[in-house]
N, C-alpha and C positions, 0 to 999 in steps of 0.2 A: 247400507253399511255392512262390512264383512270382516271375518276374523279367522285365526288359526290357533291350534294347540300343539306343542312339541315336547319330546322327552329324550334324555341323554343318560348314558351309563359309562362310568370309568371302571375298566376291568384290570388295569395294571395296579397291583397293590402298592400302597404308599405306607411305609413303615414308620413306626413311632418308637423312639428310644425312651427308656424309662428315666435316664439321667436328665437333669434339668437342662433345657436348651439355652445356649448362650452365644451362639454364633450370629454375627451380623455380616451380611453381604450387600455392599452398596453397588447398585447398577446405575444406569443413566437416568432412570425416573423412579418415582415412588412405587408404582405397581410392580415393575420388574424386580425392584429391591425386596418387596414383600415376598414374592414367590421364591426368589433365590434364598432368602433368609429361612423361610419355612423348609425348603428342600435341604439346606445345609444342616438344619436341626432335626432332619428325619421326620418332619411333620407333613401332613397332607397340604398340598398347595393347589389341588384341583386340576393339575395338569395330567394328561393321559388321554385315553380314548373316551369320547363321548358318543352317545347314541341318540337317535331320534325316531319318532313314529308319528304319523299323521298323514293327511289332515282328518280331523273330526269336525263335526258340524257346529257352527256358531250363529245360526240363523237368529235374527232379532237380538243378537248379542247375549244369548243365553248359554253359550258354550262353557264359559268359565265356571258357572255354577253347576253345570251338568256333571254327573259322575260317570266318566267313561271307564272302560275296562282297565287301562294302565293304572288307574288309581286304586283298583281293587287287588291287583296282583302284578308284581314286577318280575318278569322273566324274559330274558333275551330271545328265547325260542318261541315265545307266545305269538299267536296270530289273532288279529282283531278285525272287526268290521267297522270301517270308517265312514266318512261322509259319502253319500251316494252309494252306500253298500259296497264301497271299494274294500278289497282285501288288503290288510296292512300288516307289516311286521317290522321289528326293529332293524335299523340300518346304522352303520357307522356315520359319524359326523366329523370328518377331519377338518372341516372349515371352522369349527368352533375355536375361537381365539379369546382367551381370558383378557379382561381389561380393555376390550374393544367392543363397540356396538356392532354386533354381527348381523348381517342381512340374512334373514331366514327365507327370503324369496329364492335364494340359490338352491334351496331344497324343495320349496313349495312355491313355484312361480305363480300359480293361480291361488292367491292366498286370501281373497275376500271371503268373509263369513266362515272362517276356519279356526281350528285349534290344533296346536302341535305340542307334543311332550318332549322334553329333554331329560336324559337319565344318566347319572354317573354313580358308580359304586366306589366307596372309599374304604380301604382296609386299614384298621388300627391293630397292630400286633402286640402292643404293650398291654399292661394291666390297668392303666389309668385312662379315664375318659378325657376328652379334649373339648373346649369350647371355642368355636371358630366363628367370628362375625363374618357375614356375607353381604356384599353390596350388589345391588341389582338394578336393572332398568329394563323397560319393555315398551313395545309398540304392538298391541295396545295393553290389554290386561295381563296380570301375572298371578300365579299361585305357586307355592313352594311346599313340599313335604319332605320330611326326613324320617325314614323308618316308619312310614305310614301315618305320621302325625303332621297335620297341616300347620305350618308356621306363618303363612302369609297368604292373603288373597286380596287383590285390589282390581276391581273391574273398571280400569281407567280407559279413556280414549285419548291418546297422546303420542307424540313422537318419543322415541327412546333416547335416553341420556344416561350417563354414568350416575350411579348413586341416587336414583329416584326412590328406591326402597332398600330396606335392610332387614336382616333377621339373624339369629344366632343358631348355629348348628351345634347341638349337643352330641358329639360323636362318641359312641361307645366302643370299647375294645371289640375287635372283630370287624365284620362286614357292616357297612352303613349304606343305605339306599337313599340317594338324593334325587328327587323328582321335581322338575320345573315345568310348569304349564303356561303357555303363552297363547292368548286369544287375539284375533285380528278382526277388526270391523271392515276396513278398506284402506287402500293406499299402502304406505310403507309398513313393513313387518320386520321386527328385529328384537334382539335381546342383548343385554349386557350382564356379565357375571364376573365377579372378582372377590377373592378372599381378603380378609384382613389378618394381621398377626394374631395368633391364638392367645388365649388367656395365660398359658404356661410360659410364654416368652417373657423374660424378665423386663422390668421397667427400664433398665439401662439400655437395652436394645431398642425398645420403643421410643425412648427419648432421643436416641441417636437418629432414628428414622425421622423424627419430627424436626430435628436440627438440620438434617440434610435436605428435607423436603417440607418446609414449614407450612406450605399451603396445601392441605389435604383435599381442598375442593377441586373436583375433577374439572369443572368448567374453567376455573382459573388456571389450572395446570395446562390445559389445552390451549389457553390463550396467552401463554407466557411470552411468545414472540411479539404479540400485539401490545402486551403490557409494557414492554420497553419504551414504547412510543406514547401510549395512552394509558395512564395509571387509573385504576378503578378503585373506588372506596364505597362503602355501604353506610348509609345513614341509619343510626339506631332509631327504633320506633318505640314509643310508650306501649305498655302492655295492653292498654285499652284502644289502641289505634289499629284499625284494619285499613291500611292505606292502599286500596285497590284504585290506583290513580286513573282518573278520567280527564284531568286537566292540570297544567302547571303554568304559573305566571309569576314573575317577580314584581314586587311593588317598588315605587321610587325610593323607599327607605332601605332597600336591599333585602327585605324579608321575602320569603317564597310562600306562595299560596298553592295548595294542592287540593283540588276537589276530587271526590271519590265516587265510585259506583255505589257505595253504601249511602250516598246522599249527604256526606259531610264535607266540610271545608276546613283544612288544617292550616294554621299559620306556623311557618317554620322559621325560627329565629336563628340568626348567625349560621346560615346554611353552608357557607364556604369556610367554616372554621378549620384550621389545620388539623385539629383533633376532632373527629366526628362525634366524640362523646360530649363536646361542648355545644353541639346543636340541640336546641330545645324546641318543643312543639306544643302548641295550644290550640284548642278547638275554636275556630272562628264562627262556624255555623253548622247546623244540622237540620234534618227533616226534609231534605230535597229528594227528588225522584231520579235516581241514577244520573248524576251530573257528569257529563262527558266533555265539557269544555268550559274555559274560563277566560275572561278578559278584564284586566285591571285598568281602572280609571285613575285612581290615586290611592293614597294609603288608607282611605276609608270607604271607597266605593269599588264594587266589582260586579261585572255581568257574568252570569252562569247560564249555560244551556242545560236544561234537564229534559226528560222525555216529553212532557206536555207543553213546555213553554220556555221562553227566555226571561230571566228574572234579574232585577237589579237589587243587590244587597248593599246596605249602608250601615256602617258603624257610626251612628250619630254622635255618641258621647265619647268616642275615641278610646274606649276601654279594651279594644282588641277582640270584641265580639259583635257580630252583626245583630242589629236590633230592628231593622226595617227591611221588609221583603216586598218588592213591587213587581207585578207582572208587566212586562213590556210587550210581549207578543205571545199569543197562544192560538194562532190561526191555523196551524197545521194539524193534521189528524193523528189520532192515537187510538187504535182499536184494542190495545192490550196485548198484542202479540209480543212475545219476549224479544223478538228480533227487531222491533221498531225503535232502534236507538236514534238519538239526535246528537249531532256533532257540531262543534264550533263554539263561539263565533269567531270568524275572521273579520277584521274591521278595516274598511278602506279609509282613505285620507279625508273623506267627507263625513265619516262617522256612521256609515251604513254597515249593517251586520249581515254576514253570509253564513247560512246554516245548512248542513247537508243531512238528509233524512233517509235512514235505512228502510229498505223494504222488509216485509214480514218473511217468515220462512215456513214453507210447507202449508198444508191445509187449504189448498186451492189458490185463489188469486192473491198475489203477494203485495199488491197495492190496495189493500182493503180501505185504508184511510186516505183522505185527500193529500195529494202531493208527496206521498211516499215514493222514494226513488228520484226526488228532485233536490236541487239546490235552490233555496229561497233567499230572497233579499229582504231585510227588515230595515226600514228607515229609522232614524233616531226617535221619531215620535211613535214607533210601534206598528206602522203599516207594513203588511207583508205583500211581496210581489214574487210570483213564480219566476225563476231566473234561468235555469237549465235543467235538463232531464236525462233519464237513462242511467242513473246511478244505482248501484246495488247495495254495497256495504261500505260507504265512503267514510272510513274511520280516520278522520283528521282532515282539516281544510285550513289553508294558510296562504297568505300573500308573500310573493317573492320581494326582495328589496326593490325591484323595478316596478312593483305595483300590480303584477299579474297574479291571478288567483289559481291555485292548484289544489287538487285533492288526490288521495290514493284510494283505490278500490280493491276489493278482495275477491279472489276466485270463487266462482259459484255458477248459478244459472246465468246464461248469457255472457259470462265473464270467463274467457279462456284461461287466463292466468292473472296474477296480481299485476296492477298497472297504475300508472300515474297520468292524470289528465290536466291540461290547461283548461280551466272553465271559462267559457265565453257565453254571453247572453244568447239564449234561444237555441243552443246546440244540443244535439242528442248523442249520448255516449253509449247506448247499446242495450241497456236492460229494459225489456218491454213491459214490465209491471207498471212503469210510469206512464205509459201511453194513454190509458183511459182518462187521465186528468188533463190531457192536452187540449181537448175541446173547450175547457173552461179558461183557456189562456189566449193571449194574442198571437201565440206562435202557431196556432192551428191554421192549416191551409185547406179550405174546403175543396179546392180543385185537386190538390195533390193527395188529399186524404192521408196526410202524413202521420196519422195515429195508427196506421197499418204499415208495418215495416217488414219487408221480406227477409228471410234468413236462409242459411245453408251455403252462403258464399265463403270463399277463402279471403283472408285479409290481404293477400298479395294479388288477388284477382285471377289466380289460375283456375281453370275449369274444375268443378267438383266431380264431373263425370267426363268420360272420354268424349272428346269432340264437343263438349258443352260450351256455353258462352263464357267469355271472360268478363267477370263483373266484380265490383267491390261492394262491401256492405254499405248501406245508406246511413252512415253514422260518422262521427268524428273519431278517428282512431286515437289511441293514447300516444303521448310523447315518449313514454317508457313502458316496456314490458319487463317485469321481473320474472325471469325463468323460475318456474315453480319448483321448490325444494332446493335448488342450487342457490337461489337468491331470495331466501325467506319463504314463508308460507302464509303469512297473515300480516300484510303491511299496514302501517299505522300513519302517524302524522308526519308530513314533510316539514323540515325546519332548516332555514338557511343559516350558514355560518357567516355572521356579520361581525365577527370579533376582530377583523383586521390583522389576522396572523397570530393572535393570542392562542388559538386552538390548533395551530400547526399550518401546514402548507396549503390547505384546501379552502381558504377564505373565498366566500362568494358562491361556493357550491352548496348543494342541498343534501341533508342527511335524512334518512327515512328509517324509522324503527320497524321491527318485526315482532309480533306478539308470540308466534309459535317457536321460532328459532332463537328467541332471546338474543337478538343481534341488531346491529345498525348497518345499513347499506349507505353508499355514497352515490350521488347522482350528479353528473356533469351535463348540464343542459346546453343546447345550441339552438339559437333562434334564427330562422331564415324567413325573411319577410315578417309575417305575423304568426308564424307557426313554429312550435317547438318540437325538437327531437333530441335524442341524447344517448348517453351511455351510463350504465350502472356498474358498481364495483362493490365487493365486500369491504367493510370498514373495520368493525370491532364486534367480536363475539364474546361469549363467556359471561353474560349477565346472569344474575341469579333467578330471573323471571322474565316473562314476556315484556318487551319494551313497547309501551303504549303511547307515551307522551315524552317530548323532548323540549328543553328550554335552556338557553344560554344564560349563565350568570354574568353579572357585571365584570367579574375578573377573567372571563373568557373560558371558564370551565363549563361542561355540559352536564345537566341533570337528566336522568332517565327515570320516568315514573312507570311503574310496572303493575301488571295484573295477569292472572292466568285463568280466572274463573270462567267455566263454560267450554274452554277449548284446550286447556293444558299448554304447557310450554317447557322448554329445556330449562334446567337450572334447579328445579326441585322446590323453589319457594313459591308461595301463592300470591304474594304481592310485595311491594317494597319501593325503595328509592335509592338509586346509586348515582355516583358522580364520576365523570371522566375528566382527567386533567392531562394536557399535553406536557410531556416530560422535557421537551426541548431536543430530544434525539430524533433527527429527521428520518422518517421511514423511506425505504426505497419503493416507490409506488408509481403507477401510471397516474399522472396528474390530470391530464385531459385527453379526450379522444373525440376528434371532430371529423365530420364528413367533408370531403373535398370533391372536386369534379372527377377525380380519377380513383378515389379510394378513401383512405383515412390518414389523418395527421395525429400522431401520438406525441405527447410531451411527458417527461418524467421528472420526478422530484430530485434525482441525482444524475450525474453524468453516466453515460453508458459507454461500453467499449465499442468504438465505431467499426472495428474490423468484424467483430462477431455480429453486431447489429445489422450489418449489410447482408448477412447470410439468409437466404430464403428459408432454409430449414429451421431458422429460429422462430418461425411464425406458423401458426395453423389457424384456420377459420372454417366454421360451419355456419350454415344458415337454415332457417326453417320458418314456417308460418303457422297460423292458427285458423280454425274455422269458426265462423259466427253462427252459433245455433244455441238452442235452449238448454243443452246438456250442462251438467254441473262440471265446469272446467273442460279443458281440451288438451289432449297430448300434443307434443311438438310434431307438426305434420310436414311431410315433404322435406325431410332433412337432406341437405346436400353439402358436400365438401366444396368450399370456395378456394380458389387458387390465388395466392399472392404472387404476382408476376415480377414485381420490381420493388426495391427499397432504396431510399436515399436517406442519409443521416444529416441532420441539421448541423450547421457550422459549430454551434456551441456544445454539441454532443448531448444535448438534453431532449432531443426529439428525433422522430423518424417520419418519413412520408412513405406510406405503403400503397402500392397500386393493386387494386382489386377490380378485375373486369366485371361487366354485367351487373352493376348496381341496380337494384330493382325495388320499387316501391312496395312497402308492406311486409318486408321480410326482416326477421330478427337475426342478427349475426353474433355468434359466440366467437370471440377472438382471443387467442392465447399466445403469449410470448413464451417460448419454451425456456427451460432452466438455464440456458446459456447466459442470459443477462438479466432476467426478471422472472420471479416466480409467481407474482400475483396475477390472477385470472380476471379478465374484464368481460362483461357481457354488454353488447351494444344493440340498441333498437334504432333502426334508421328507416325513414321514408325517403323515397327518391325525389327530393325537392329541388335539387340543383340540376336535375336532368328530367325536364317535363316529358311525359309520354308523347 
């Protein structure tokens, strides 16, 4: 893992008048209004020149705690010795934009294991000090100093988001030195900075700002367009409730059960109340070991999957508390590795349970325990049967309305990007930590030695070396690839919309949560023969925490159970429960995207302009593939521009047929309809099933 540190300086003086500030300037959003109001009152608003210096070393994530030279003396003409003995000095940072998550890779492209400093100088010319609240976000760690005094230090590993941290700047008359330090482990590298109204701004101005922009939560503001169609509310939690949700399920009586990573089960009374404050919570059970899945039998019985076993809990006397715990199955292994999670159960029509088992992480062989990296089937009487293998971190398993079993897996070793698989008996999905246990099952083939799988091939079969053989990986590819970063970073449970239209126009499609990006994606699956492929789309962002579990309520609303422990997430909250309701206002979206023999068929939720929709320039498409190997993740490889050669519009103006030559098995296509008639971006993963090689 790798990191960076950065520093910035404002040299344009910002003046402070002695008379009380009382000007209010309304702009198009809250942040612009804050800065304009500060400027109108001759108060600092942090606009002006910023400076940066770096990179400094962050090996083993020790850079945030290390005291580098900029922390000892702040001078723009100073010269420093940085990472790898590189000579460093301060440079202007014109790309710094307040109120926006700023990508620091534009100044430090090779940002792994590095630290960068940002520095700004603030001039106060009056005789009175000022107190300015400061909102911050970072990927990864952050530290802040004002005039040599450290105000904040958090050695986080997370994606950056608005308002993850805050501190208060006690600005003195004269020159003030603001220093911000950002450390990066690996991956994305960014910072967010924005001031709030200072303490001297009178209450009447602050109240007006609140009236004009009542929701100060940054994530909610960013999601305002989505909120017109899907309204979000937050369920209040008791003070003693740490609701790190591992599973959600409704009982027949309409009450909601939530099991948690802390090993508790909470019973949520009146969960769909119009006023969230009318929701009540009581403790149903405790003492479990990281419960990450739940299945309700009736109002008094529930199955829970915890790390070492699946357990049946019963409330025998009907008092709202479980008083009988019965082990149903504990036949899978558990070596104590923190990464050995167990997920499920998904239950078929015959009452069989399906459980997915995480592999370990680091420290040598990741399948230390029996059947780690497997999906196992448990019969109603508790007998366990290995069912499918090659899973890595299968956080969430579920049946579709048609009775097919699916799971979502997370990027890592052997997993190029997040993905979704249709689970079928005896199939291999790519992660090789599961292979040593194959000999203990009926799926082992002595002649083929199928516990040894070659790697290094491309998923589309293109040669990995010049003039090399064209081969495909010996595994079942996913039905959906979620492009990493653009479509989540840590996918969770798939959940089908079975509300019959109560939740909007996407009935029958699948929703998938994301733990890192605190969002939900939408999946439109297409079955050809017995094989699935499909398209994925952004659906709803702005949740307060990582979305780990989804469940539909009887009224058609959707509950999102949340947790961020261990990985971090957008939104700033460590856990929680939120609810989405369809407002009845139809969004303008791509409804479906299907493969045809000549390209793709798109359907929309609202009519399109047929004249504009026929224009080829209204479309763009790229394709790429991945490599199957043991590396942690894989970049998008062999990117190509794909040509749309013809478009026809459906008679009802709700769809188009686009012609795309050279459809090819194993390639992912990013398709965009330009702003002419549709702003929403779709990403589609297709295998060439209608066109056999």
